[in-house]
LOGULUM-924593 format. One record per residue: residue number from 1; residue in one letter; x, y, z of N, C-alpha, C in turn. Coordinates in nm, 2 decimals, padded with zeros to 4 digits, always signed. Example, Ala and Ser with C-alpha at 12.3 -4.5 7.8 and 13.67 -1.06 7.14 Angstrom:
+-----+---------+--------+--------+--------+--------+--------+--------+--------+--------+--------+
: num : residuo :     nX :     nY :     nZ :    caX :    caY :    caZ :     cX :     cY :     cZ :
+-----+---------+--------+--------+--------+--------+--------+--------+--------+--------+--------+
:   1 :       A : +01.32 : -00.57 : +00.78 : +01.23 : -00.45 : +00.78 : +01.32 : -00.33 : +00.78 :
:   2 :       S : +01.28 : -00.22 : +00.71 : +01.37 : -00.11 : +00.71 : +01.29 : +00.00 : +00.79 :
+-----+---------+--------+--------+--------+--------+--------+--------+--------+--------+--------+
// end
This chain:
+-----+---------+--------+--------+--------+--------+--------+--------+--------+--------+--------+
: num : residuo :     nX :     nY :     nZ :    caX :    caY :    caZ :     cX :     cY :     cZ :
+-----+---------+--------+--------+--------+--------+--------+--------+--------+--------+--------+
:   1 :       X : +20.78 : +01.99 : +18.70 : +20.94 : +02.10 : +18.70 : +20.97 : +02.11 : +18.85 :
:   2 :       X : +21.10 : +02.08 : +18.84 : +21.19 : +02.05 : +18.98 : +21.28 : +02.16 : +18.99 :
:   3 :       X : +21.17 : +02.27 : +19.03 : +21.27 : +02.42 : +19.01 : +21.24 : +02.49 : +19.15 :
:   4 :       X : +21.37 : +02.50 : +19.27 : +21.31 : +02.55 : +19.39 : +21.24 : +02.67 : +19.34 :
:   5 :       X : +21.30 : +02.74 : +19.29 : +21.18 : +02.91 : +19.30 : +21.15 : +02.94 : +19.14 :
:   6 :       X : +21.05 : +02.92 : +19.13 : +21.03 : +02.97 : +18.99 : +20.98 : +03.13 : +18.96 :
:   7 :       X : +20.99 : +03.19 : +19.07 : +20.95 : +03.34 : +19.09 : +21.09 : +03.42 : +19.12 :
:   8 :       X : +21.10 : +03.50 : +19.00 : +21.26 : +03.55 : +19.07 : +21.24 : +03.67 : +19.09 :
:   9 :       X : +21.13 : +03.73 : +19.04 : +21.10 : +03.87 : +19.14 : +20.97 : +03.94 : +19.10 :
:  10 :       X : +20.93 : +04.02 : +19.15 : +20.78 : +04.06 : +19.13 : +20.82 : +04.24 : +19.07 :
:  11 :       X : +20.70 : +04.27 : +18.95 : +20.76 : +04.38 : +18.83 : +20.69 : +04.46 : +18.93 :
:  12 :       X : +20.73 : +04.59 : +18.96 : +20.69 : +04.72 : +19.02 : +20.72 : +04.81 : +18.94 :
:  13 :       X : +20.60 : +04.84 : +18.83 : +20.57 : +04.95 : +18.82 : +20.47 : +05.03 : +18.82 :
:  14 :       X : +20.45 : +05.15 : +18.71 : +20.33 : +05.20 : +18.74 : +20.23 : +05.16 : +18.69 :
:  15 :       X : +20.19 : +05.09 : +18.61 : +20.12 : +04.99 : +18.50 : +20.06 : +04.91 : +18.65 :
:  16 :       X : +20.19 : +04.82 : +18.70 : +20.20 : +04.71 : +18.78 : +20.11 : +04.75 : +18.86 :
:  17 :       X : +20.14 : +04.92 : +18.96 : +20.06 : +04.87 : +19.10 : +19.93 : +04.92 : +19.05 :
:  18 :       X : +19.86 : +05.00 : +18.92 : +19.76 : +04.98 : +18.90 : +19.64 : +04.90 : +18.87 :
:  19 :       X : +19.71 : +04.74 : +18.81 : +19.67 : +04.60 : +18.82 : +19.63 : +04.56 : +18.95 :
:  20 :       X : +19.74 : +04.62 : +19.06 : +19.73 : +04.52 : +19.21 : +19.55 : +04.57 : +19.25 :
:  21 :       X : +19.56 : +04.71 : +19.23 : +19.40 : +04.74 : +19.27 : +19.32 : +04.62 : +19.18 :
:  22 :       X : +19.33 : +04.61 : +19.11 : +19.21 : +04.48 : +19.03 : +19.24 : +04.35 : +19.05 :
:  23 :       X : +19.36 : +04.29 : +19.15 : +19.43 : +04.20 : +19.20 : +19.45 : +04.11 : +19.07 :
:  24 :       X : +19.54 : +04.20 : +19.02 : +19.64 : +04.15 : +18.90 : +19.80 : +04.14 : +18.91 :
:  25 :       X : +19.87 : +04.03 : +18.93 : +20.00 : +04.03 : +19.00 : +20.07 : +04.01 : +18.84 :
:  26 :       X : +20.24 : +04.10 : +18.82 : +20.28 : +04.07 : +18.73 : +20.43 : +04.00 : +18.81 :
:  27 :       X : +20.51 : +03.93 : +18.76 : +20.62 : +03.84 : +18.83 : +20.71 : +03.82 : +18.68 :
:  28 :       X : +20.86 : +03.81 : +18.72 : +20.96 : +03.78 : +18.67 : +20.99 : +03.62 : +18.66 :
:  29 :       X : +20.98 : +03.53 : +18.61 : +21.01 : +03.41 : +18.61 : +21.09 : +03.36 : +18.55 :
:  30 :       X : +21.15 : +03.21 : +18.59 : +21.25 : +03.18 : +18.49 : +21.18 : +03.12 : +18.36 :
:  31 :       X : +21.27 : +03.12 : +18.23 : +21.25 : +03.11 : +18.14 : +21.20 : +02.91 : +18.10 :
:  32 :       X : +21.16 : +02.85 : +18.20 : +21.15 : +02.70 : +18.17 : +21.02 : +02.72 : +18.25 :
:  33 :       X : +20.99 : +02.81 : +18.33 : +20.83 : +02.76 : +18.39 : +20.75 : +02.78 : +18.33 :
:  34 :       X : +20.64 : +02.69 : +18.38 : +20.51 : +02.68 : +18.34 : +20.38 : +02.75 : +18.39 :
:  35 :       X : +20.26 : +02.73 : +18.31 : +20.21 : +02.82 : +18.43 : +20.11 : +02.73 : +18.55 :
:  36 :       X : +20.11 : +02.62 : +18.53 : +20.11 : +02.54 : +18.67 : +20.20 : +02.56 : +18.75 :
:  37 :       X : +20.35 : +02.56 : +18.74 : +20.45 : +02.55 : +18.85 : +20.43 : +02.73 : +18.83 :
:  38 :       X : +20.42 : +02.84 : +18.80 : +20.37 : +02.96 : +18.88 : +20.24 : +02.98 : +18.99 :
:  39 :       X : +20.16 : +02.89 : +18.95 : +20.04 : +02.92 : +19.05 : +20.07 : +02.87 : +19.16 :
:  40 :       X : +20.09 : +02.74 : +19.13 : +20.16 : +02.69 : +19.26 : +20.24 : +02.74 : +19.36 :
:  41 :       X : +20.35 : +02.80 : +19.25 : +20.47 : +02.87 : +19.36 : +20.33 : +03.01 : +19.42 :
:  42 :       X : +20.33 : +03.03 : +19.36 : +20.22 : +03.20 : +19.43 : +20.12 : +03.13 : +19.55 :
:  43 :       X : +20.06 : +03.02 : +19.56 : +20.00 : +02.99 : +19.63 : +20.08 : +02.93 : +19.74 :
:  44 :       X : +20.18 : +02.90 : +19.69 : +20.28 : +02.82 : +19.84 : +20.35 : +02.97 : +19.88 :
:  45 :       X : +20.39 : +03.07 : +19.84 : +20.47 : +03.16 : +19.88 : +20.37 : +03.27 : +19.93 :
:  46 :       X : +20.30 : +03.32 : +19.87 : +20.17 : +03.43 : +19.93 : +20.07 : +03.35 : +20.01 :
:  47 :       X : +20.01 : +03.24 : +19.99 : +19.90 : +03.17 : +19.99 : +19.75 : +03.26 : +19.98 :
:  48 :       X : +19.74 : +03.29 : +19.85 : +19.63 : +03.34 : +19.78 : +19.59 : +03.25 : +19.66 :
:  49 :       X : +19.49 : +03.22 : +19.62 : +19.40 : +03.20 : +19.55 : +19.40 : +03.22 : +19.40 :
:  50 :       X : +19.49 : +03.15 : +19.32 : +19.50 : +03.19 : +19.11 : +19.36 : +03.12 : +19.04 :
:  51 :       X : +19.30 : +03.28 : +18.97 : +19.22 : +03.21 : +18.89 : +19.29 : +03.14 : +18.76 :
:  52 :       X : +19.39 : +03.26 : +18.73 : +19.41 : +03.18 : +18.60 : +19.58 : +03.25 : +18.55 :
:  53 :       X : +19.65 : +03.23 : +18.50 : +19.82 : +03.29 : +18.47 : +19.87 : +03.31 : +18.33 :
:  54 :       X : +19.85 : +03.43 : +18.28 : +19.90 : +03.48 : +18.13 : +20.12 : +03.46 : +18.15 :
:  55 :       X : +20.16 : +03.42 : +18.04 : +20.27 : +03.42 : +18.02 : +20.34 : +03.46 : +17.90 :
:  56 :       X : +20.41 : +03.58 : +17.92 : +20.45 : +03.64 : +17.80 : +20.64 : +03.65 : +17.82 :
:  57 :       X : +20.73 : +03.65 : +17.65 : +20.82 : +03.65 : +17.69 : +20.87 : +03.76 : +17.64 :
:  58 :       X : +20.97 : +03.83 : +17.74 : +21.03 : +03.99 : +17.69 : +21.15 : +03.99 : +17.59 :
:  59 :       X : +21.15 : +04.03 : +17.47 : +21.24 : +04.01 : +17.40 : +21.40 : +04.10 : +17.43 :
:  60 :       X : +21.51 : +04.05 : +17.45 : +21.64 : +04.17 : +17.52 : +21.65 : +04.23 : +17.45 :
:  61 :       X : +21.70 : +04.36 : +17.47 : +21.72 : +04.49 : +17.40 : +21.89 : +04.46 : +17.37 :
:  62 :       X : +21.91 : +04.52 : +17.27 : +22.05 : +04.54 : +17.20 : +22.08 : +04.68 : +17.30 :
:  63 :       X : +22.23 : +04.69 : +17.33 : +22.29 : +04.80 : +17.39 : +22.44 : +04.85 : +17.36 :
:  64 :       X : +22.46 : +04.96 : +17.28 : +22.63 : +04.90 : +17.21 : +22.72 : +05.03 : +17.34 :
:  65 :       X : +22.81 : +04.93 : +17.37 : +22.90 : +04.98 : +17.46 : +22.98 : +05.08 : +17.40 :
:  66 :       X : +23.01 : +05.17 : +17.52 : +23.08 : +05.27 : +17.52 : +23.24 : +05.31 : +17.44 :
:  67 :       X : +23.26 : +05.38 : +17.32 : +23.38 : +05.39 : +17.28 : +23.46 : +05.27 : +17.20 :
:  68 :       X : +23.32 : +05.18 : +17.17 : +23.33 : +05.03 : +17.11 : +23.22 : +05.02 : +16.96 :
:  69 :       X : +23.30 : +04.94 : +16.89 : +23.15 : +04.85 : +16.84 : +23.10 : +04.76 : +16.85 :
:  70 :       X : +23.14 : +04.70 : +16.94 : +23.05 : +04.60 : +17.06 : +22.88 : +04.65 : +17.09 :
:  71 :       X : +22.80 : +04.56 : +17.07 : +22.68 : +04.54 : +17.13 : +22.64 : +04.42 : +17.19 :
:  72 :       X : +22.55 : +04.43 : +17.29 : +22.54 : +04.34 : +17.41 : +22.38 : +04.33 : +17.42 :
:  73 :       X : +22.35 : +04.21 : +17.46 : +22.20 : +04.17 : +17.48 : +22.16 : +04.19 : +17.62 :
:  74 :       X : +22.06 : +04.29 : +17.66 : +22.07 : +04.29 : +17.82 : +21.93 : +04.25 : +17.87 :
:  75 :       X : +21.91 : +04.20 : +17.94 : +21.76 : +04.14 : +18.01 : +21.69 : +04.07 : +17.91 :
:  76 :       X : +21.57 : +04.08 : +17.90 : +21.50 : +03.95 : +17.81 : +21.44 : +03.83 : +17.93 :
:  77 :       X : +21.39 : +03.78 : +17.94 : +21.31 : +03.68 : +18.01 : +21.15 : +03.61 : +17.96 :
:  78 :       X : +21.10 : +03.60 : +18.11 : +20.94 : +03.57 : +18.06 : +20.93 : +03.62 : +18.20 :
:  79 :       X : +20.76 : +03.69 : +18.16 : +20.68 : +03.72 : +18.29 : +20.58 : +03.68 : +18.24 :
:  80 :       X : +20.54 : +03.64 : +18.37 : +20.37 : +03.60 : +18.45 : +20.30 : +03.70 : +18.51 :
:  81 :       X : +20.19 : +03.70 : +18.43 : +20.08 : +03.77 : +18.48 : +19.96 : +03.69 : +18.53 :
:  82 :       X : +19.95 : +03.71 : +18.68 : +19.84 : +03.64 : +18.77 : +19.75 : +03.70 : +18.84 :
:  83 :       X : +19.63 : +03.61 : +18.80 : +19.49 : +03.70 : +18.83 : +19.45 : +03.59 : +18.96 :
:  84 :       X : +19.40 : +03.67 : +19.06 : +19.37 : +03.62 : +19.20 : +19.22 : +03.60 : +19.21 :
:  85 :       X : +19.17 : +03.54 : +19.28 : +19.06 : +03.57 : +19.31 : +18.99 : +03.68 : +19.36 :
:  86 :       X : +18.86 : +03.72 : +19.36 : +18.81 : +03.88 : +19.38 : +18.83 : +03.90 : +19.51 :
:  87 :       X : +18.88 : +04.00 : +19.54 : +18.89 : +04.00 : +19.74 : +19.02 : +04.00 : +19.76 :
:  88 :       X : +19.14 : +03.91 : +19.71 : +19.24 : +03.85 : +19.75 : +19.36 : +03.94 : +19.73 :
:  89 :       X : +19.44 : +03.95 : +19.83 : +19.54 : +04.09 : +19.78 : +19.67 : +04.02 : +19.84 :
:  90 :       X : +19.80 : +04.08 : +19.79 : +19.92 : +03.98 : +19.81 : +19.94 : +04.14 : +19.87 :
:  91 :       X : +19.97 : +04.12 : +20.00 : +20.01 : +04.24 : +20.11 : +20.14 : +04.32 : +20.09 :
:  92 :       X : +20.20 : +04.20 : +20.10 : +20.37 : +04.26 : +20.06 : +20.37 : +04.30 : +19.97 :
:  93 :       X : +20.31 : +04.31 : +19.84 : +20.36 : +04.38 : +19.71 : +20.29 : +04.50 : +19.70 :
:  94 :       X : +20.15 : +04.55 : +19.77 : +20.11 : +04.65 : +19.75 : +20.14 : +04.78 : +19.80 :
:  95 :       X : +20.11 : +04.84 : +19.75 : +20.16 : +05.03 : +19.73 : +20.17 : +05.04 : +19.90 :
:  96 :       X : +20.17 : +05.12 : +19.94 : +20.16 : +05.19 : +20.11 : +20.00 : +05.27 : +20.07 :
:  97 :       X : +19.89 : +05.27 : +20.12 : +19.80 : +05.39 : +20.06 : +19.81 : +05.54 : +20.04 :
:  98 :       X : +19.74 : +05.59 : +19.99 : +19.78 : +05.70 : +20.00 : +19.67 : +05.79 : +20.06 :
:  99 :       X : +19.62 : +05.72 : +20.10 : +19.50 : +05.84 : +20.20 : +19.57 : +05.82 : +20.33 :
: 100 :       X : +19.64 : +05.77 : +20.35 : +19.75 : +05.80 : +20.54 : +19.80 : +05.92 : +20.46 :
: 101 :       X : +19.87 : +05.90 : +20.37 : +20.00 : +06.02 : +20.36 : +19.88 : +06.14 : +20.35 :
: 102 :       X : +19.81 : +06.18 : +20.32 : +19.69 : +06.26 : +20.26 : +19.68 : +06.34 : +20.44 :
: 103 :       X : +19.59 : +06.20 : +20.49 : +19.54 : +06.26 : +20.61 : +19.71 : +06.30 : +20.68 :
: 104 :       X : +19.82 : +06.30 : +20.65 : +19.93 : +06.33 : +20.78 : +19.96 : +06.44 : +20.72 :
: 105 :       X : +19.93 : +06.47 : +20.60 : +19.97 : +06.64 : +20.52 : +19.85 : +06.73 : +20.61 :
: 106 :       X : +19.75 : +06.66 : +20.59 : +19.65 : +06.74 : +20.67 : +19.67 : +06.78 : +20.81 :
: 107 :       X : +19.70 : +06.68 : +20.91 : +19.75 : +06.70 : +21.04 : +19.85 : +06.79 : +21.04 :
: 108 :       X : +19.97 : +06.79 : +20.95 : +20.06 : +06.86 : +20.98 : +20.04 : +07.04 : +20.95 :
: 109 :       X : +19.95 : +07.02 : +20.81 : +19.96 : +07.12 : +20.80 : +19.85 : +07.23 : +20.93 :
: 110 :       X : +19.77 : +07.15 : +20.99 : +19.71 : +07.18 : +21.08 : +19.77 : +07.24 : +21.25 :
: 111 :       X : +19.91 : +07.13 : +21.24 : +20.00 : +07.22 : +21.37 : +20.05 : +07.36 : +21.30 :
: 112 :       X : +20.13 : +07.35 : +21.24 : +20.18 : +07.47 : +21.14 : +20.07 : +07.59 : +21.18 :
: 113 :       X : +19.96 : +07.54 : +21.12 : +19.84 : +07.70 : +21.14 : +19.83 : +07.75 : +21.29 :
: 114 :       X : +19.86 : +07.58 : +21.39 : +19.85 : +07.65 : +21.54 : +19.97 : +07.71 : +21.56 :
: 115 :       X : +20.10 : +07.69 : +21.52 : +20.20 : +07.69 : +21.56 : +20.23 : +07.89 : +21.54 :
: 116 :       X : +20.18 : +07.93 : +21.39 : +20.15 : +08.07 : +21.33 : +20.05 : +08.11 : +21.46 :
: 117 :       X : +19.93 : +08.07 : +21.47 : +19.88 : +08.18 : +21.57 : +19.96 : +08.22 : +21.71 :
: 118 :       X : +20.00 : +08.08 : +21.74 : +20.08 : +08.10 : +21.87 : +20.21 : +08.21 : +21.84 :
: 119 :       X : +20.26 : +08.23 : +21.79 : +20.32 : +08.32 : +21.74 : +20.30 : +08.45 : +21.74 :
: 120 :       X : +20.19 : +08.48 : +21.65 : +20.19 : +08.57 : +21.62 : +20.05 : +08.64 : +21.68 :
+-----+---------+--------+--------+--------+--------+--------+--------+--------+--------+--------+
// end
């Protein structure tokens, strides 16, 4: 397969973020893509080892155009679910860790208490 880029974009949803914790990443790929082509692209682009790839076709949805009888098909394509070796992650796609956010909030609360004590 001689395509410059097999991967169109990463699918970032709540389900995808939960799977990322387990080392499973989801990408929207071109319709001509094969499992081997996706594995090679992920290895070359992100430098991680791919264990296996699952592919699924996404059916397009029909939407009605306002004030007309026309219906248009939107979406559709092909989705690749990539399983990485254990312990490997793609840092670019990982969400920000929530522990940092919680620690920052706790620090902010402590500052507010100090300010209230100094005023009162």
